[in-house]
C-alpha positions in Angstrom: 134.5 115.0 70.8 134.7 118.8 70.4 135.2 118.3 66.7 132.3 115.9 66.5 130.0 118.3 68.3 131.0 121.1 65.9 130.0 118.8 63.0 126.9 117.6 64.8 125.9 119.7 67.8 123.0 117.4 68.6 125.1 114.2 68.9 124.3 113.3 72.5 126.8 110.4 72.7 129.6 112.7 71.8 128.5 115.1 74.6 128.3 112.2 77.0 131.8 110.9 76.1 133.2 114.4 76.3 131.7 114.8 79.8 133.3 111.5 80.9 136.7 112.7 79.6 136.4 116.1 81.3 135.5 114.4 84.6 138.6 112.2 84.4 140.7 115.3 83.7 139.4 116.9 86.8 137.1 119.5 85.3 133.8 118.8 87.1 132.0 122.0 86.1 132.7 121.5 82.4 131.8 117.8 82.7 128.5 118.7 84.3 127.7 121.1 81.5 128.5 118.4 79.0 126.2 115.9 80.7 123.5 118.5 80.7 124.0 119.0 76.9 123.8 115.2 76.4 120.6 115.0 78.4 119.1 118.0 76.6 119.6 116.3 73.2 118.7 112.8 74.4 116.5 112.8 77.6 116.3 109.0 77.5 120.1 108.5 77.8 120.2 106.6 81.1 124.0 106.7 81.4 124.1 110.5 81.2 121.7 110.8 84.1 123.6 108.2 86.1 127.0 109.7 85.5 125.7 113.1 86.3 124.4 111.7 89.6 127.8 110.2 90.5 129.6 113.4 89.7 127.2 115.5 91.8 127.6 112.9 94.6 131.4 113.3 94.5 130.9 117.1 94.7 128.7 116.6 97.8 125.6 118.0 96.0 123.5 115.1 97.3 120.0 116.4 96.7 120.9 117.1 93.1 122.5 113.7 92.8 119.4 112.0 94.0 117.3 113.9 91.3 119.7 112.5 88.6 119.5 109.0 90.0 115.7 109.3 90.1 115.8 110.3 86.4 117.9 107.2 85.6 115.6 104.9 87.6 112.5 106.3 85.9 114.0 105.3 82.6 115.5 102.0 83.9 113.9 100.8 87.1 116.2 97.8 87.3 119.4 99.9 87.3 120.9 98.6 90.5 124.0 100.9 90.6 121.7 104.0 90.4 119.5 102.7 93.3 122.7 102.0 95.3 124.2 105.4 94.7 120.9 107.1 95.4 120.8 105.3 98.7 124.3 106.5 99.5 123.3 110.1 98.9 120.3 109.6 101.1 122.6 108.3 103.8 124.8 111.3 103.5 121.7 113.5 104.1 120.9 111.5 107.3 117.9 109.8 105.8 119.0 106.4 107.0 115.7 104.5 106.7 115.2 105.6 103.1 118.9 104.7 102.4 118.3 101.2 103.8 115.3 100.8 101.6 117.4 102.0 98.6 120.1 99.4 99.2 117.4 96.8 99.5 116.0 97.9 96.1 119.5 97.7 94.5 120.1 94.2 95.9 116.7 93.1 94.7 117.8 93.9 91.2 121.4 92.6 91.6 122.0 90.4 94.7 125.8 90.4 94.1 126.3 94.2 93.9 129.2 94.5 96.3 128.9 98.2 97.0 125.2 97.7 97.9 126.1 94.8 100.2 128.9 96.6 102.0 126.9 99.9 102.3 123.9 98.1 103.6 126.0 96.2 106.1 127.6 99.4 107.4 124.1 100.9 107.8 122.8 97.8 109.6 125.8 97.9 112.0 125.0 101.6 112.6 121.6 100.3 113.8 123.3 97.7 116.0 122.1 94.9 113.7 125.5 93.4 113.5 124.5 89.8 112.8 122.5 90.9 109.7 125.5 93.0 108.7 127.7 89.9 108.9 125.4 88.1 106.6 125.9 90.8 104.0 129.6 90.6 104.4 129.5 86.8 104.0 127.5 87.3 100.8 130.0 89.8 99.5 133.0 87.6 100.3 131.4 84.7 98.5 131.5 86.7 95.3 134.5 88.9 96.0 136.8 86.9 98.4 139.8 89.2 97.9 138.0 92.5 98.4 139.8 94.7 100.9 136.8 96.9 101.4 134.6 93.9 102.4 137.2 92.4 104.9 138.1 95.8 106.4 134.5 96.8 107.1 133.7 93.3 108.4 136.6 93.8 110.9 135.1 97.0 112.1 131.7 95.4 112.5 133.1 92.4 114.5 135.2 94.6 116.7 132.2 96.8 117.5 130.1 93.8 118.5 132.9 92.4 120.7 134.1 89.5 118.5 137.7 90.3 119.0 139.1 87.0 117.7 137.3 87.4 114.3 137.7 91.2 114.3 141.4 91.3 114.8 141.9 88.5 112.2 140.0 90.5 109.6 141.8 93.7 110.8 145.0 92.4 109.1 143.4 93.5 105.8 143.9 97.1 106.9 147.3 97.1 105.3 145.7 96.8 101.9 143.5 99.9 102.3 144.5 103.1 100.6 144.3 104.9 104.0 146.7 102.7 105.9 148.9 100.9 103.4 151.6 103.6 103.4 152.0 103.4 107.1 152.9 99.7 107.2 156.4 99.1 108.7 158.5 96.1 107.7 161.0 94.3 109.9 163.3 91.3 109.5 161.7 89.7 112.5 158.3 87.9 112.0 155.0 89.5 112.8 153.5 88.2 116.1 149.8 87.5 115.9 149.5 85.7 119.2 150.0 82.2 117.8 153.3 81.5 119.7 154.4 81.9 123.3 156.5 84.9 124.2 158.3 83.5 127.2 162.1 84.0 126.9 161.6 86.1 123.8 161.5 89.9 123.0 158.7 91.7 121.3 158.7 95.1 119.8 155.6 97.2 120.2 155.1 100.2 118.0 152.4 102.7 117.1 151.0 102.2 113.6 148.2 104.8 113.3 147.3 108.0 115.1 148.5 109.2 118.6 144.9 108.6 119.9 145.2 104.9 119.1 148.6 104.7 120.7 147.3 106.3 123.9 144.3 104.0 124.0 146.2 100.8 123.3 149.4 101.3 125.3 147.4 100.5 128.4 147.2 96.9 127.2 151.0 96.5 126.9 151.3 94.8 130.3 149.0 92.0 129.1 151.7 91.1 126.5 154.4 90.6 129.1 154.5 86.8 129.8 156.0 87.2 133.3 
């Protein structure tokens, strides 16, 4: 791409591709400069505005990210991922009502956009609108039945609303998340999920996450004792 730009400095697509490569190599400042170069040469290049926005979002420069997503949406009003990411930046800035409207906009253009469904559900749960959040999780699972992100966030929603049966069931997906999978411990004995009686048997209880969780949950250990 450097060579292409030496031969044709105004080749916006080469600048865009170069920016994407630099971003993947972990050079965000250089990538941003290359996105700016692509936009300067071709202001109507939607992907350059969108990618610039996602990079700024990752750098926690949310207001600048929103400006880039606005530019992408001005050129392509039906760009659902841009509307979704714009809403996420709004949420990061604490503008929750605007974020909810943004997720609604994204889903109006693409009703199956998983990230918009999940993020809207999280936002609805934050507003104690858990049943509506569950509807979004159901829609997401209909299209992405094996999505760890969907199941894990649904678990948190159900537990928050007191649906412990459904919440703990969905919580088994935690072992597929990047944050928790490395902490899973494996034993020769079978995992107990409450489906069998414990009378006359022995069960091993162990902490699986932080010390805070251990201190909170150890008080329920006597409830496991069948005597």
